[in-house]
N, C-alpha and C positions, 0 to 999 in steps of 0.2 A: 504465624499462629493466628487462631481466630477464637473469639469469645462467643459461645453459644448459650442462649437462654432458651431452654426447651420447655414448653408448656403443654400439658395434656389435660383436657377438661371434658367432662361428660356434659354435653349441652344438647337438650332435646333428643336424648337417646343416641347421639352420634358423637364420635371423637373428632376434635379439631386439633391439628398439630401446627405449632409455630416455632420457627427458629430465628433468632435475632443474631446477626453476625457483625462483629467489629474486630479489627486486628488487636489481639491481646493474647489471652490464654484461655483454657477451658474451665468453665463453671457450669454446673447443671442445676437447675431449679425445677422440681417436679410438682405439678398439681397446684391448685389454688385452694386455700382454706375458705370455706363458705362463711366463716365467722370473722374473717379479716376485716380490717377497717375499709370503709367504702371510699378508697383512694384510687383514682384512675391510674396514677403513676406508681402505685405500690404493687409489685409483681405478685404479691400474695393475696391481693384483694379480689373480690368478686367483680368490681367495676373494671379492673385491669383486664381480667379474663374476658369479660363480655365485650369490652372495647376492642381487644385484640381479635376476637372472633368476627366482630362486625367489620373491622378494617380489612381482614382477610377476605371476607365475602364480597366486599366492595372493590377488591383488587388493589388496595393500597399497598405500597412497598415500604412505607415509613410509619413508625409509631410516633404520635405527637410528643410523648415523653422521652423518646430515644431516637431522635431524627437521624443519628448516625448508624442505626441498626437496620438490617434488611429483614423484612418479613417473608418467610417462605410458608405458603399455605398448602403446598402439595406434600402429602406424606410419602410420596414416591420419589421419583428422580426430579431434581431441580437443576436448572442451568442458569448461569449468571446473565446471559443475554440471548435473545432469540434472533439476532442478526449481527452482521459484521462486514467490514470491508478490508480487503487485503490488496496488495499491489505487486505486480511483477518486478517493480523497482524496489530498492532498499536493501537488497541482499548481495548476491553475486551473480555469476553468469548462468547459474542453474536455478537458484532459489531467490524469491522475492522477499517481501515482508512477512512477518510472523505475528499472529494474533492468538491469544490464549483465552479459553473459557473455563470457568470454575464449575464443577459438578458436585452435587451433594445429595444426600438422602434426607427426607423429612422425618423419618422415624427409624427406630432400631428394628432391623429385620430379624425374623426368627430363623431364616435360612439365608445363605449367601445370595447377593444380588450381582448379576453379571450384566455388563453393558457393552454391546457391540457398536462400534463407530463406523458408519457407512457414508462414503463420499459419493454424491450422485455422478460426478465426473472427475475421476482421479487424474485426468490430464491437466486439470486446472489447479489442483492443490493436493497436498498430502497432510495427513493428520497423524499425530503421535500422542499417545498410543492409540492402537486400533481397538483395544478392548480394556475394560476395567472391571475390578471385582471388589465389592465391599462385603465384610463379614460382621458378625455380632461384635467383634472386638475393635473394629475400626470404622464402624458405620458413620460416626460423627466427624470423620476426616474429609476435608474438601480435597477433591482430586481435579487435576487440570488436564485439558487437552490443548495441544498447540497446532494451529492451522498455518501451513506454509504455502505461499503462492509458488507455482511452478513458473519459472521465467523462460518462456518459449521464444522462438525466433519468428513468430508469425504475426502479421498485422491483423489481428482478429477482434480488435475493439474490447470494450468492457463486457464481461459476461457474468451471468448468474448461475449459481449452483447451490446445492443444499447439503447439509450434514445431518444425517439421521442417527439419533441415539436410541438404540433398541435395548431396553432393560428386561431381564427375565429373572425369575426366582420361583422356588417352590413355595414361598410364603405368599399365599393369596391375599392376605390382609394388607399387603403393600399397595395395592391398587396401582400397579405400575403402568405407565403409558409412554409411548414413544414421544420423544422430543425432537423438534425440527429446528435447525438453525439455518436461516436464509443468509446466503453469502453473495457478495459481489467481488469480482477480481478486476482490477484496473490494468489495462494493457500499457506497457511501456515501450512498445515497438513503434517506430516512427518512420516517416518518409524523408528523404533528402533529394533535392532536385536542383537543376539550374533554372534560372529565371527564363521565362518565355521570350522576353526581349533582351536586347543588349544595351549597355549604357557606358558612358564615359566614367571616369573616376569621380566626377562631381555628382555624388549620389545623395547629397544632403546629409552627410554624416551617417551615423548608425541609425538615427531615428528615421531618416529618409530611406535607407536601405531596408530596414525592417518593414517599413510601410509598403515598399515594393513587393517584398516577399509575401506579406499578408494579403495584398490585393491580387497576387498572381493566381491564375486559374488552377495552378497545380497544388496550391495550399488546400488541404482537406477542409471541407465545410465544417465550420464550428471549431476549428483548431487555430492555434497561434503558431505562426511561422516567423523565423528570424534569419538574418543574414549571417553566413559563416565567414565573416570578415574580422580581421584584427587590425589594430592600429600600432603605433610606435611605442608599445608598452606603457601607455598612459593609463588613465582610470576608466577607459571606455569599454574595451573588450580585449581580453587576453586569453590565449589558450595555454601557454606555458612560458615561464621565464627561463627554465633550464631545458636544454634539448631533450625532447621525448619524455619529460618527467611529469608535466601537467601541474607544476607548482605555480602559485601566484595567479590563478585563474580569476578573471573578472568578467561577469556577465557572459560566460562561455555558453555556447548554444548546444553542444553535445552533452549527453547525460551518461553517467556510469552504467556499465553492463546493459546498455540498450542496443537493440538491433535496429539497423537502418536499412531501408529498402528503396528502390526506385519507385517513383510515383507514376507507374505506367501499367499497362494491362498485365504485365508479367509479375509485378511486385517482386522483382529480383532482389534478393538480399545483398546489400553492399558489404556489410560486415557488422560486427558487434564490438562496441567500445570496451575498453578495460576499466579498471577501478578508477583511473584518473581521467575518464571521459575523453579518451583519445583512441583513434583507430590504430591498431598495430598492423603494419603492412606486411604482406600484400593484402589488398582488398579486391572486391569485384568492381569494375569500372562504374563510376557514378552515372555515366551516360554511355549509351551504346555506340556513340560516334564521337570522334575527337574534335574538340575545340578548346579554347583556353578560357578560364573563368577567373575573375578577380578574387583574390583571397587575402593578400597582404602577409601571407605566411611564408616562412622558410620551410624547407622540406622536413625539418625536425620539430615542427609545431611552434617554434618561437616566432616572434614578429620579425619580419624581414626589415632590416634597418633602413629607415627613410624611404620605404617603398609602399606608401599608403595613400598616395594622391592627396597629401595634406590632410590626413585623417578623413579621407573620402568626401572632401568638399570641393576639390579643385580638378579642373581638366588640364592642368599643367603639372610637370614633374613626371614621376614614374611610380608604377604600382606593380607588385608581384602578383603572379597568376599561376594557376595549375592546369594540368591537362585533364580534361573530363573523362578521357578514355583510358587513362593510366591506372595501373593496378599497384604501382609502387608509390613512394612518397612524392613522385612528380605530380600526383593528383592534387596536392595542396600547394606545392611550391616548385615550379619548373623554371620560370624565366620572368623577367620584368618587361613591362610595356609602357609606352608613353600614356599618360592619363587621358589624352584625347582619343584614345582607341576605344572602339565600341565592343565591349565584351559582356557576356552574362556573368552571373556570380551564383554561388551555391546558397540555397535556402534550406533550413532545417525545421521540421515540425517540433514544437516544444511539448 
């Protein structure tokens, strides 16, 4: 619910309309008495009316006496914000995050007011509802639109689009104007790749392995890349404590409902993770040719017991590795190798 203070005042032969909004209930105060006390915080006073008009003309959104109230100077269609950011992440495999905008009218219409909602690029986002109507009986009700990001499977970066609100009415006194909301959608699709060079298991721990990924030429410019390695279920990096469940994750590098692709000229999609930030096999091969890559993972996403080259700081002992050309769970856990072996490892864009 919202509290509306609506003020209509004849000032220099023109009408100025103001709506002050806070969460509570509905109260309506109409007009200002010219004989009221000269108190700028008295809603019935001349000073209050003149101050409100001046603030509106200056583009102010707050009244000094009522800082929690919002000033709406447009007698037509008003929108709570003129811009917003949504993300492909934060939802499910098809839909990302959701952002809402509040719409309201600045005065009572003589005839119904209809608003059409138009998205400049529907492949980026969907908006519900696509149309709204106000009548004389509900003109003071705030109505909302919800903007939902489309979670695609394409590495297409952050993109901009707009939402156009087109109001129409037979009431010409409403002075209706289109409103534009500028939007940005953040891409959640990432690259996964094997390191350009091969290394023994003495990687300098996770800090050293992450630094190798970050410095690799395959890491997209301006992005953060980390190693898809795990240790012996310590507090460093864990994918899952229970087979294929994704529980107990620590500093895990895959994200939920994100699509991962090869970092090559084909941008071949490897697969999309589930809600637990794990691939469900089969996937497309991470690399078009077969080699083995350090992971420390068992085939079920748990940490392979004692197969992590001493938490990736030793060239002695053994470490588990996966087959880069495999489409099954062998891609993450196929066999163990001595830690003095030279193998690449997987890196993931964050």
